[in-house]
N, C-alpha and C positions, 0 to 999 in steps of 0.2 A: 423748473427745467427740466424739460425729457430727453435722454440719450438717447438716439436714435428715434424714433417718433414715425417714421417711413414703414412700419410694417415689421415684421418677424421671418426674416428669412429660413424657409423649409427645407434645407439642404438637398443641394442637385446632385450628390451622388456622381460617376464618374464625369469628368471633362473629354470627351469623344475628340477623336485626332480629329483633322482641319479636315474636309470634305474637299477630294481631288478631283479633278476636268474630267472625262470622260476620254480623251487621249492620255494622261499621265496615269488615270484608272486601269487602260488597258494594258500601258505598258509596262505598269507591275504585277497586275497577272499575271505577264508572261513569264516576267521574270522568278516569279514567287511556282507556278507550276513546272520549272526547269527543272532536274536533276539538280541536288548537293553539287560544288562542285568544290572536289576536297582542300584543303589550307595547303598550302603548297610547305616544300620545305624550311624556305627565310622565312618565312611567318610564324613558324610552332621554334626555329632557334630562335629569333628576335621574343617572341612570346618566355621562354626558360631565360634569357638575358637579361628582360629587363621586370621579369613579373610578373607584366599585362597586358592584357587580352585588353584591346577596343574594336567593340563588333556594334557602337550602334549606328542605326539605319543599315543595314546590310542584307534587311530583306531576308533575314532566316523566319524560319519553321519550326524549326530548334535548333539546339546548343547542339555544334560541331564533334563531332567522336573527338576530333585533332583537340581539344579543349586539354577532355580526360588522359590526355596520353602526355598533359603536362602537368598533368598537375600538383606533382611535389612541390613545384616552381612559383606557381604564381600568387598572388598578392593581391591581385582586384581583377573583376571580372565586371567588363562594361555591356550590355547585352540589351542598353534602353533602346525604344524605337523600332522594333523589328516585329514578325508575327507569333512571338516565340507563345506556345500554346501548353508547356511541360518545366519543368524541373526534375529530373530523375534524380533514382539514388546516386548516381556514379558524384553527387554534388559533396558529397560528406568526402571524395577521396580528395577536396581542395584543402588540406589540414592547413596549408602556411595563410588563407585569405583571408582580407579582413577588410576589403571593399565587396560589394555588392551588388549590382547597379540593375533592376530590373524594370525600371519605368517605362510605362505605355506598349506593352506586349498582350497578349489575350491571355491571362492566366486569371485560375478561377483556384477556389479553395481546393478541391480534389485534385488540381494538377499540378500542384507542388508537394512533395517530395520531405514534408515538414518534421517529420523524425529526422531525417537523413542532412537538413539543411541544421536544424537545434547542435548537432556534431562538431560545428564551428567555432570550435573554442575563441580562436582570436579575432574574428568578426568583429569589428568596430562602427561598421556601416553596411546597413540595408535599407535600399532604397526601392519599392516596389511601388510605388504610383502612379495614377492612369492604369489601372488595373480594372479586375473584374470579381475583388475580393468581396464577401458579403458577413465574414467572421474572421476573426487573428484565432489561433489554434495555442493552448495554454502551455506547449512546448516551446513555444515562442520566448519561454523563460526560463529557458537552457541558455539563452545567445548574454551570460551574464559581463562579456566583454563591450557591450553593446554601448555605444557612443551616442548612436546619430541611428533615430528611425522616422523611418516618410512610409504611411500609407497613408495619403491624402489621395483625393479622389478616385476613391474607392464606391463601395456600395455600405459600410462596417454601419453595424448598428452601434456597436459598446466595444471595450476593449476587454481585453481576454483579465483578470484578478490577480492572474501570472505576472501582467506586468510589473509590479512590484515587487519583483524578484530583481529586475533591471539598475542594481543599485548604480552603475558606472553612466546610466543614461543621462545624457545632456540637452540634447536636442529633439522633441518630439513632436512631428509634425502630421496631424490627423484630419487635419480643413480638408471641405468638400465630400462629408460622408452624410450619413444618418444616422450620426451617433446621439441618440437622448439619452445616455446615462455612462458616467466612470464608476469604475470601481474604487472603494475607497483606498485600495492598495497603491495606488497613484501616489498618496504621500510620503509609500518607502524609496522612490526616485529620486532621493536626495540631494542627484547630482546634477537634476536638471535645471538648467540655466533659461530655455527658449520651449512653449509652448505655442502652439496653433493649432486650434480648436476654433476655429472660425469656418462658417458657412455650415453648419450642425443643423441638432432640433434637442438643445440641452436647455432646460427651464431650470434646473443650479446645478451647481458645484459642489463638490463632498469637503467637511471642513477639515480632511486633512491635508487640503493643499500647504495650510498654514505651515506644514512641516518642511516645504520647498525654500528653505532659509539661502538659498544661493540662487533662484528663480531673480532675473533679470527684465525677460518679456512673455507676454501671457494675452494675446491672441483670442478674441473673444466676439466676433463680430459678426452679425448676422444666426444671432439663434434667439431663444426665446428666454431670456435672462431677465430675472424681476430683482434679483439680487446678488451679491457677492457672498462669500462667507465674511463673517464678521470679524474676524482677526487676521484676514491676510494681507492688508496694509503694517499691521506692528510685528507679524510675525515675517514674513518677506520684507524685509528689510532694504533686498539689495533690486526690487521690483523699481524700475523707472519707465518702463512700456504696457502702455494698458490700450488696448484698442475697445470700445465698446459699441461698435455703431451698428445698427440696426438690431440692437437690445431694447430693454423695456425699462433697464434701471435709471433712475433717476437723477438728477445731480443732488438734490438733499439727503438721497439716500448713500450718498460715496462721501457727503459732507461730515455726515453723521457715523461713519465706521472710523474704532480707533486707528489712528497711524496717518491718516489723512493728511493732514500739514505736511509731515515728513514724506511721504509719498510725495504729494503737490512739489515741496521744495526739488526734490532729486528729479523727478520728470520735467519741471522748468529748466534745472540746471542741465540737465542734455540736450534741450528742445530747446533752450531759449532762442538761438536764431530765426529755426524755423517756424516760431508760438508765434515772433513778433511780425515777421513777416505774412503770414497763414490771417492771425487775425487783429491785426494795425494795432497794435500795441494793447493788447486784450489782455487782461491775467485770470478769463474764466480758463476752466478744463473746459480743450477738447480731445473729445476723445478720438482724436484721426492726428491728432498733431502728431504722433509716435509713428508712424508709418514710414517717414523717410526722416 
């Protein structure tokens, strides 16, 4: 039985923002054309007191100067869903920053001051999905405290070799890109629990995935894969979620892999109720059963 016989998904690239109606679009344009209004003193004081700047969906074209005035106090900077085109050098002043949320802006490779961003030694979450990135710099590997990295829905074709320096990384989301190659150094990210590489252009995976002994979830839907590393099931002994919709991996190929029986027991133990409901009692492996 073929798994995913409906063709291979060729990587969609970025998911664009929803189209606006003419009335909404004109209103948004007027707001964006207005001169940026300085943030009030009350807001600045609140930021300093809480350590959190929440400015998602504020029609921003740039990070407000008032943010830098609060630099030593900020732990979370959430500026998702704006029209920000630049992350400037001042970003390195946020020395205590732990979470940086940049999703759904107009950021490109050259518009981010990566050298300064890489100085944020306490950063544990970097989310930069739904932008216009086609590559990531090697200096990303300097963010050694990083635990969660989301670069999904961009135009990436690969990940930097230096990603292997992120030994504390637990969650990697790189789905909906154009990635055709994974560096072997991914096997050095030994804290990884979840990897989402769905909707890319992968035809093979590095054997070093076997080093990810804490890996529990691996999402590989919509790729050109025909096989998995032969030791994936036997080495990744906590793996219980595997998604393979629309790949060319056969059921026979999976069963021949060392450790398949143990993996199947873990999968069924975790998802038995959902499996019983969806396949009406069948014990056959369904690569989509792990999705809920």
